[in-house]
N, C-alpha and C positions, 0 to 999 in steps of 0.2 A: 046285297050288301054282306060283307063278311060277318061271320058269327063271332060271339064273344070268345068262344074257344079258339077260333082261327086267329083272332088278334093276339091271344096269349101265346099260342104255339109259334107264331112268327117272330117273337122277341127272343133274343139270345144275348149272351155276354160275348162281345167280340173277342175272339182269340180263345174262347173256352167252350164253343158250341152251346149246348143247352144245359151246361152245368156251371156251377160256381164253386171254387175251392171251399172246402168245409169251413176253414177258419175265417174266410171272408164273409161267409154267411153268418157265422157267429158274431163277427164284428158288427154286422148290421143291427144286432141286438145288444150293443153296448158292452161287449166283452172287451176288457182292457187288460194289458199286461205291462203296465209301466214300471213295475218293479223288476221285471225279468232282464237278464243280461242278453246282449246282442253281439253277434260276431259278424263282421263284414270281411270277406276274403277278396283280396284284389290280386288277380292273376296277371302277371306281366308276360305276355305271350311272345315267344321268339327267342328267349334266352338273354336276359338282361346282363349287360356288362358290369359286373360287380366291382371291378377294379377302378372304373371311372364313376362309380356310384359312391362307394366309400373308399377314399383315397389315402394311402399311407404316405408318411413323410420319408420313406426309405429312398436312398440314393439311386436304387435300381429302377424306380418307377419312371423317371424321365428318360432313362436309357432304353427301357422296354417300349416306351411310347413317345418317340420324338415328334410325331405329328399330331396325335390325338390326345396327348397328355395334358392335364390341367396344371397350369403354372401355380407355384406355391402361393403367390399373392392373390390368386383368384379362388382358391379353395375356401369353402365355408368351414372354418376351423371348429372342430369338436373338442379335441384335446391335443396333447403334444404328439401323439402317435398317428392320428387320423383326422381327416376332414371329409366334407361332403362336396359333391359336384355343386357349383354355385346355383344351378337350376333347382336344387333341392332346398333352397333357403327357407321356404315355408315350413318344411319338415324340420330343418335345422333349428329354427327359432323355437319350436316346441321342445326340441331336445335340449337346447341351451337354457331354457327356462326351468330345467330340472323337473319337468312335469310332462306327462302325457305321451312321451315318445321313447322308443328304444331301438337300438341296432343290434341284431344278432349276427355275428360275423362268422364267416367260413362255414356256411351250411351246405350240406350235400348228403351223399350216401355212398356206401362202398361200391367199388367197381362201376363208376358212373357210366351210363349210356349216353352218347352224344347225339342220338337221334331225337329230333323234336317230339315225334309221336310216342316213342317208347318211354322217353324220360318223363314226358308230361303225364302219361298213364301211370307211371310209378309214383309220381307226386300225388296224383288224383286218388289212387287206390291205397297209398301208403304201404305199398308192397312191391317186391321185386319178383313175384311169382310170374310164370310164363303167361298164364291166362288171367286177365283182370276184367272183372265184370261189375264190381261194386266199388263205390267211392267211399272215402273215409267219412265224409259228411252224410252221405246216404245212409250208411250204417248208423251213424249217430242219430239221424232223424227217425230211424226205425226203433232204436233202443229207447229214445225219449222223444216222442212225437212233438215236434216244434215247427210251427209254420215257417216257411222259407220262400225266398224269391231268387230267381236267376234274372238279373237285370241285364238284358242282352242288347247287342247291336242288331241291326237288321239281318235276318237269316242266320243268326248265330245259334249253333246247336247247343243243347244243354250239356254241360260238362260231365265227364265220367265221375267227378268228385261227388256229384249229387245222385248218382245212380244207386239203386237199391233201397231208396226211401219207400216207406210203406204206402205213401200217397205221392202222386206226381207233383213235382215242384214246378210251379208255373214260371214261364219265361215272359218277360215283358220289357218293352223299351220306353213306354210312356204311360201316363194315366189314361190316355185315350184308348189303350188296349182294353180297358175295363168299361168302356162306354156301352150303353145299351144300343143294340142294333135293331131298330124297328123295321118290320117287313112291310108295313103299310105303304101304299103307293103315293099318298099325298099328305100334306101337313095336317089336314083335318082328321084323317084317319089315324095318323101318328099320335095326335093329341088325344084322341079317344082311346087308343091302345094304351098310352101311358096312364090315362085316368083309370082304366080298368085294372092295370097292375097296381096302382096306388090303392084302389079299393080293396083288392085282394090282400095286399100287404097289411092293411088295417084290420083284416079279419072278417070281411063281409061274407055271408054264407054263400056257398056254391054247392053244386052236386058233388058227392063224395069223390068220384073218380077224378074230376077236374081239380078239386081242392087238393087231392094228394099230389097231382102233377105240379100244381102251382107251388105247393109247400116245398117241393124238392128243388124248384128252379126259380120261377119268376119273382116270388115274394122276396127271397133273400137277394136275388140278383138286383131287383129294383132298389131296395133299401141300401145295399152296399154300393152300387154304382152311383147312386145319388150322393152318398157320403164322399166317395172318392172324387167325384166331379168337383165337389165343394173344396176338397183338399187342393186340387190343382189351381182353382181360381183364387183361393184366399192365402196361399202360402207365400210369405215374403221372407226370403233368406236374411238372416242376421248379418251375414257377410257375403260378399260376391263370390260366386263359383267361376271357375274357368269357363269361357264360352266355347266348350268342346263337347263332343259326344260323351266322353268320360265324365266331365264335370256335370253334365245333365243327368247321367245315371246316378252319380253320387247324390245330387240334389233330389232325385226321385226317391232314393233310399231314405234320405232325411225326411221327406214328406210323409212317407209311409210309417216311419218310426214315430214321428211326432203325432200322427193321427191316432196312434194307439190301437192299431188293428191286430196286434199280437204277433207279428212276424219276428222271428228270432235270428234267422240266418239270411244273409244277403251275399250273393256271389256276383262279382263284377270283373270284367276283363279290360285290359289296356294292351292293344296289339301293336306290333311294329318293331320289336326289339332284336330282330335278326339282322344285326348291323355288320354284314361282311365287308361292305365297302362304303366309303364316304360317311363314316360314322360321325365325324366332327368332334370338336373338343368342347370349349366353352360355349360354342354355338354349333348348330347343326341338328340332324335328326334325333340323335340320342339326347342332346340337351333339351330339345323340344318335348320329348317324351317324359323326361324327368321333371320338367317344369309342370307339365300337365298332372303328373303324379303328385308331386310335392304340394303344389297349390291346391289341387283338388282335395287331397286327403286333409290338408290343413283347414281348408274352408269347411269341409264336412264336419270335422271335429269341433271347430269353434262355433259353427252354426248350432249344432246339437248341444254343446255345452251351454250356450246362451239360453237354450230352451229347457235346461234342466236335465238333459239326458247324457251329459258327458261321462259320468261314472258308470253308465249302463253299457257303453259301446266300446268294443275293441276292434281295431282294424289291423289286419295282418296281410302283408304282401308276400308273394313268392314268384319265382320263375323256374322253368324246367331245368335250367342250368345257367352257369355263368359263361364267361368268355376266356380265351387263352390270355396269358399274362402279356405276351408281346403282340403288338399290332402287326397286321399282315401287310403285304405289298400294295393293297388297295385302300390304304388308310382306314381300315376297319379291323374287326376282330372276329376270330373264328370260334366255333363251339368249344366250350371249356367245361369247368366243373364247379368247384366251391364258389359260393357267392353269398351276399348278405340278404337277410330278411328284415323288414321294417315293421314295427308295431306302433300303433297310436291308440290312446284311450285314457280316460281319467284315472283308471286303476292300473294302467301299465306302469311297471317299475322303471322309472326313467334311467337312461344311461346306456352303456355299451356292454354287451354280453359276449364273452369270448375274445380271443386274440385275432388280430388280422392275419390272414394266411401269410406265411413267410415267403418273401419274394426270392430268397436264396435257396429254397428247398421246393422247387417245382417238381411235379410228377408228369414227365413227358410234356413239359410246357404248360401244364395246368396248375392252378392254385389248389392245394390240398384242403379238403374239408376237415374240420375238427368236431363239428356238431352235426349229428344226424338230424335231418329235417323232421323225423318222427319224434324226436325229443321236443321240438317246438309244438308239434301236433298234440303230443301227450300232455304238455303243459296247458295248452288251450282247452283240451277236452276235460282234464281233471280240475284244473285250478280256475278255469273261467266258466265252463259249461256244467261242471259238476258231474261228469260222466266217467265211467270206468275205461281208462285208456287201454288197459291190457286186453279187455274183451274186444275192443274195437280195432286195435292195431295188431292183435295176434300174439304179442309178446310185450315184455316190460321194457320201456324206454325211460331213462332217467329224466325227470322233469327239470326245468330251468326256472329260476326265480324271475319270472316275467311279469308278475302282478303283485301289487301291494296287498 
């Protein structure tokens, strides 16, 4: 029959080997951080078409986009100058309620690179240096240790944005990633193994060497996974989330936030924005992506607001670049530059920041940027997370009035 030691050694936290992230271990002992601010970064992978996201009333818009342009009567109106793609109505309603949402227009960086990989690395590292090995969030997490999660799709690599953190940021796609994996062969042995872990977590005496091992692993793992399992079973969203992988990841973030385990940074991706052909207008691939984005972010915010966390959370979207102003011959759009960023949160200063890029003053067919993306980062770092942006970004960038 297997020994007590064998039972304990064959238990692990699925996805993390025989270790459990330190903050999750502390969470098992009732560490709560409900007063701390939380940042959720949403990456729109592929280069989101900013001109069909935030749409100007300019006469050149329908001329540039005779096939994929959004008709005036279909645009979700924001003000006299701009509107939103109708699929972003969920976000638009937050914006029109003069609370919780903001549009930052014409965001980019000098001499933009239109390679997906290089431009994404620049956004991740907040630097245009030739060699990039650390991310802006990774540096932030080293300066001020804050628990973080990468909420990933299957086989999705951790982003460069989180590289450089003092401790590894765990990637997970569901709460099942935290389930205890028992190595026992049958249910009776599994039950005995779980009982032993429970006894150890309650402090029953053991030989010192085994006790040291358990204190590092099994006790915290057992208590934490038990709590996280309960989160998954008992969580009932206040509003419905989109029935999509993206919606599920946002719901997972909400579950973890409401559980009070202390995580401060969440990183989520929504892929598919490389719309070179068949992009669609009011309907089609791009419309579907924006619907997933707008409905997901809106549900996430309203769910957390109803649970008392609305003022703690700020959601920020970005994409590696925008698209060119004119549609191409394949009813799509090619790689461009300046594009909008969206923010949502109870303390986000509602409204529109900056002017829409001028359609009469293109740069080789591209929309010119007026706001450096590192200004947005600096604002988030300093005004939301309370960190020194100059230290983290390597130089001073003027902050924007993004928060109340």
